[in-house]
N, C-alpha and C positions, 0 to 999 in steps of 0.2 A: 793536083796530087794529094793525096788521104796519108798521112804515116802516123803510126802510133805513138802519143804524144807522150812524155815521161808523165804528166799528169793523169794521164788514162792507165797509165801503167799502175800508177799508186794507189788510186781507184780501185782496180783491181784487185789489186795485192790487199789494203786495208777492207776493204768490204770482204773476200774472200776470210781473211782471219776472224772479221765481224760474223758473219753466217759460224766459221767455224766455233767460238765463244757461244755464242746463240744456242747452238745447237749440242754444245757438252761435248765434243768431240776431242778427241787426241789432241796435241800441238804438232800443228802443220809446219812446212815449210812449201814457198810458193815461189816460183819462177816467173816472170815472165821476160818471150823473147819479142825482139824486134820481125816482120818477114824475113829479113834477112838470115836472121838466127843471129842476134847481136843484143847480148844480155839488156834487157833496158831496167829491171826492177828486180832485186828478192828480198825476201824476208824470211827467215825462222827462228820458228819461235822457241821460248826457251823450253824443255822439258823435250825434245824431240828426239827418236831414238839415233841411233849413229846411222850415217848416210841419206837420211831423208832427203837432202839437198838435193843429192847425185841421184835418186829416184825420179824425183821432180824433174830436173834438167833433163833425165833421159825420157820423159813422158813428152814434156814439151818438144822437144829436140824428133821424136821420133813422130811426133804429130803433122811438124814442118818436112821431115823429110819424104814423108809418106803423103802428103796430101791430105790428110784425114786427121778428124779426133781418134785417142789412143782405143777407144773401145770398138772403134770398126778394125784395127790392128787387134788386138783380142778373138775377134772373128774369125780374123785373117787366119791368124798363129793355129788355133786351133783347127782351120779347113786346110791351111797349107803352111807345115811347121818348118818345114823345107826352108821354103821362104824366108820365112819371116826369121830363123836361122841364120841366113847368108846375110839378108840385110844387116843381121843385130853385128856376124861379125863385119860385113866390109863397114860399117859406121863406127865402131870401135867402144873402146867400155863406156856404159851409162851411155848410150848414144840411143839406147832406144828398150824402151821399157813397155811393152805391150799389154800393159791392163790401162782401165777409165782411169781419169786424170789426168790425157794430156791436152785442151783442147784448143780449137783453133779458133782466132778471132779475127771476126770480118768485119768490114763496114756495113750500112744499110743496106750499101749497092752491091755487096758482096766481094769484096774487093777483099783481099788477104792481108792483114796486118800483120800479124805475128801469131803468137802461142803462149799459153799457161802452161805451166804444170806443176800439178799438187802433190803430194807425198805425206803421208802419217797417219791417216785414218782409214779406214776400210775404202778402197778404191771407187769404191759409189759417193762416195761422202765427200770424199777429195773433188771428184766431179764438178757435185752441186756444189760445191762452194767456188770451185772455178766459173760456172756459171753464171752465177750469182753475182759473181763480179766483174763478169764481163758486160753483161747488164745493165752492172750498176753504172758503169762505165758509159753508155749510152753507145753502146756496140753488139754483135751480132755473137754467141757462142756457137760452135760448131761440132758436138762429139762424136760424131761418127755415128753414131745409133741412127 
């Protein structure tokens, strides 16, 4: 059985932050959960605005809860707002944030290993950084696109 290692989680976070710095993005909060939803790694850059870590958690939690990247959750929220509102209510505060930046982590064989949530810049830029981190760890990113 392949699990998300701490080393892989640290690579994801470090590469996501390096990608953000290389692109001149705003300060980020990066959260990595394993497949069971346990916190694996987190870093919050100096200068992030208030609640960025909670937003990042909501992006990653939502991806895990619904089994798809948060970009797909955004599309579902637009098409079925009552469904996403109901899931948000059931999941609790900050447990579902339906915008890009919540990306599932899969093994090369397709096994779910966890999720990354990033918040701080635009949602699209957050997602770019998540994908870069996941790929740097030799894993597969699922954005929901």
